[in-house]
C-alpha positions as CSV (number, residue, x, y, z in Angstrom):
1,M,48.8,88.9,96.6
2,K,47.1,89.7,99.9
3,K,47.4,87.3,102.9
4,M,44.5,86.6,105.2
5,I,44.8,84.9,108.6
6,I,41.7,83.9,110.7
7,F,42.1,83.1,114.4
8,D,39.2,80.9,115.4
9,P,37.9,80.3,119.0
10,A,38.5,76.9,120.5
11,M,36.6,74.3,118.4
12,C,36.6,70.5,118.3
13,C,38.5,70.4,115.0
14,S,40.3,72.8,112.7
15,T,37.1,74.0,111.0
16,G,34.5,73.4,113.6
17,V,32.6,71.5,110.9
18,C,32.2,68.2,112.7
19,G,29.9,66.4,115.1
20,P,26.2,65.7,114.8
21,S,25.0,69.3,114.5
22,V,27.1,71.4,112.1
23,D,26.9,75.2,112.5
24,P,25.8,76.5,109.1
25,E,28.0,79.6,109.6
26,L,31.1,77.5,110.1
27,L,30.2,75.4,107.0
28,R,29.8,78.6,104.9
29,V,33.2,80.0,106.1
30,S,34.9,76.7,105.5
31,T,33.4,76.4,102.0
32,V,34.5,79.9,101.0
33,I,38.0,79.4,102.4
34,N,38.4,76.0,100.7
35,N,37.2,77.5,97.4
36,L,39.7,80.4,97.7
37,K,42.6,78.0,98.7
38,S,41.9,75.6,95.9
39,N,42.4,78.5,93.5
40,G,45.7,79.7,94.9
41,I,44.5,82.3,97.4
42,I,46.5,82.3,100.7
43,V,44.2,82.0,103.7
44,E,45.6,80.7,107.0
45,R,43.3,79.6,109.8
46,Y,44.2,78.8,113.4
47,N,42.1,77.1,116.0
48,L,42.8,78.2,119.6
49,S,42.4,74.6,121.0
50,S,44.6,72.9,118.5
51,E,47.1,75.6,117.5
52,P,47.6,77.8,120.6
53,Q,51.2,78.7,119.7
54,A,50.0,80.6,116.6
55,F,48.0,82.9,119.0
56,V,51.1,83.4,121.2
57,D,53.4,84.0,118.2
58,N,51.2,86.7,116.5
59,K,51.7,90.0,118.4
60,M,48.4,91.5,117.3
61,I,46.2,88.6,118.3
62,N,48.2,88.1,121.5
63,E,47.6,91.8,122.5
64,L,43.9,91.5,121.5
65,L,43.4,88.4,123.6
66,N,45.2,89.9,126.6
67,S,43.1,93.1,126.5
68,E,39.7,91.8,125.3
69,G,39.7,88.1,126.2
70,V,38.6,85.1,124.0
71,D,35.3,86.8,123.3
72,I,37.1,88.8,120.6
73,L,37.4,85.6,118.5
74,P,37.1,85.0,115.6
75,V,39.6,87.6,114.4
76,T,40.4,88.2,110.8
77,I,43.7,89.8,109.7
78,V,44.5,90.9,106.2
79,D,48.1,92.0,105.4
80,D,48.9,92.6,109.1
81,K,45.7,94.7,109.8
82,V,42.8,93.5,111.9
83,V,39.7,93.8,109.6
84,K,37.0,92.1,111.7
85,T,36.5,90.8,115.2
86,K,33.8,88.8,117.0
87,E,32.3,87.4,113.9
88,Y,33.3,85.8,110.6
89,L,33.5,87.8,107.3
90,K,30.5,87.7,105.0
91,T,31.1,85.9,101.8
92,E,31.4,89.1,99.8
93,E,33.8,90.5,102.4
94,F,36.3,87.6,101.8
95,Y,36.4,88.5,98.1
96,K,36.5,92.2,98.5
97,L,39.3,92.2,101.2
98,L,41.4,89.8,99.1
99,D,40.8,91.8,95.9
100,V,39.4,88.8,94.1
101,E,36.3,88.8,91.8
102,K,33.8,86.3,93.2
103,D,33.2,84.9,89.7
104,S,36.8,85.0,88.4
105,P,38.7,81.8,87.6
106,K,40.8,82.4,90.8
107,A,37.7,82.4,93.0
108,S,35.5,79.8,91.4
109,K,36.1,76.1,91.1
110,S,36.9,74.6,87.8
111,N,36.0,71.1,86.6
112,G,39.4,71.0,85.0
113,C,38.3,71.4,81.3
114,N,39.0,75.2,81.2
115,C,35.4,75.9,80.0
116,Q,34.0,79.1,81.3
117,D,30.5,77.8,82.0
118,G,31.7,74.5,83.3
119,C,30.4,72.5,80.3
120,C,32.4,71.4,77.3
């Protein structure tokens, strides 16, 4: 299984989905990641303001930050390869890079009854 790591810029909380005006892009990314995680897909996400040690410990992100600065964030890494910088993946890119079918049981939420269309 592929492993995805997202290094976020400094935000007020781990997802940036807080406060009186929520950024729709951050909400979309958070929703896709939560959907993938709830179905067993590994996606790690680190926020510069709350988890700076992760940025120090990862050689690739550390080198990128030293050469490009924080404007390179967000950075997405899949299987130790930088796949996108300066913006978040599109929804379709998440599924493609992780080799997951968007409508497969691993990528879509289930209501727990094992019915394909969600109705029993």
